[in-house]
C-alpha positions, 0 to 999 in steps of 0.5 A: 718479777721485780728486784726484791729486797736483795736488789735494793740492798745491792743498790744501796751498797753500791751507792754507799761505796760510791759515796766513799770514793766520790761523795760529790758525784753521789750528791749530784746524782741525788739532786738531779734525779728528781729533776730528771723525772720531772723533765721526762714527764714534761717531755712526755706530755709535750710529745703527746700533745704534739701528736694530738695537735694541741697546745698545753693551754688548749688541753688544760682549758679544753672545757672552755674553748668552743672550738674543742667542743662537740655534742658528745664532749671533747673533739679536736677538729685540727687533729689529723692523726699522730704522724701528720700532727707531728710532721706539722709540729716539727716541719710544718708550713709557716703559714696555715689558714686555721679557719679552713682547717677547722671547717675541713674538720667540721665537714669531716665530722658531719660527713662521718656522723662521728665525734672523732676525726681520727679513730686511732689518734692521740686526740681520741686517746685524750677523749677517752681519758676525759670520758673515764675521768668524768665517770670517775668524778661522777662516782666520786660525787655520788659516793660523797653525797651518799656519805653526806646523806648517811651522816645526816640520817645518823644525826637525825636519829641521834636527835630522835627525829624521824627520817624518810627512806626516800631521802627527804 
């Protein structure tokens, strides 16, 4: 269940011993570790978006692009499942009629009466992320509004003004 303080202490002792024998190597490790973590996170995002058949621009601006919208929210009509999407990304055809692909996805959506093309795809996971993020944002906005209303009521009471319980 974790390292505990002894594991961290042993790690620090090993790093201190390494600094005594080769300080340049320790410095290189300390400089490269943040870069490695950032690179791994970018790699993970790139692989996840390739599995969802999306570009980074499409993901970041998904609320602006009409071709990624559906009545229920985000929907990628180009998503054909992680395996097919990765195959297209790494070894796919050079020329693709994207309009025909979009129309096929639209027909599939209409035929299934669903807002998701592939139930177990990275695009579906991204949609779940959007839904949960939206719920979190709504709760956060409601909490801020409630806090603002309480502050206004306290100010009104401090000034000796009457306030109604209905929020006016």
